[in-house]
N, C-alpha and C positions, 0 to 999 in steps of 0.2 A: 654795390647791389643794384643792377638795371630795375627800373621801373616800367610796368605797363604803359604807354602813352595814355594821355587823355583821350577819352574816347567821347564824341557828342553825337546824339541822335536828334536829327531834325525830323520831326513827326510834320508832314504836309498835310493839312486837313483838306477838306473837298472844296473849300472856297480860296483855297492857294495860302492860307495864313500858316504859320509854323510854330509849334513847339518843341523847344529845345530842353533835352537833358542830357548831362554829362556824367559820365561815367568813369570813375576813378579806380586804379588798380584792379581792372576787368580785363580779360583778355578778349581779342576780337571774335572769338568762337560766341563768347557770352552776349556781346553785342548784337551778333546776327539772330540769336535764339530771341533775344529780348524785342528786337525790331518785329520779328515775325510774330511774337505774342502780342505786342502792340496793335498790329494789323488784325489779327484773328478777335482780339479782345472788343476792340474798337467798333467792330460788326459795321464797317462801312463808314466810319468818322473819318478816318484818313485815307490818303490814297496811295502814300508811298511813304518810306522812311530812309534817309540820308544817313549813313553810318560814315562819321568823319573823322580823322586826326587832324594834328595840326598842320600837315602837308595839304589838306583837302579831302574831297570825298574819297572813300575807299569803295565803296559799294553803295546800291541803291535796291532795297526791297520793296519792290511793289504788290500792292492788293491785286491777289488774282481776279481776273475778269470771268464774269459768269460762264462764258465759252470754257475757259480753263477748267472752272469748278467742274463744269458737267463731261468735260474729257477726263477727269481724274476719278469719276465716280464709277 
């Protein structure tokens, strides 16, 4: 039985420090949703979240800029 790879979320704070969370047995789509949720609920605490697997960074989710937020409304 194939298992999902261990996914690591590196949540980057405004000061450049990072907080790390490991997700076991979760698909990549769940990691993307969690990364978006962390940025939203963090209310500006985090600037971006790197989604990584054992091979390296898969994707980076960034906090939308104010210009992007205005454009979306």
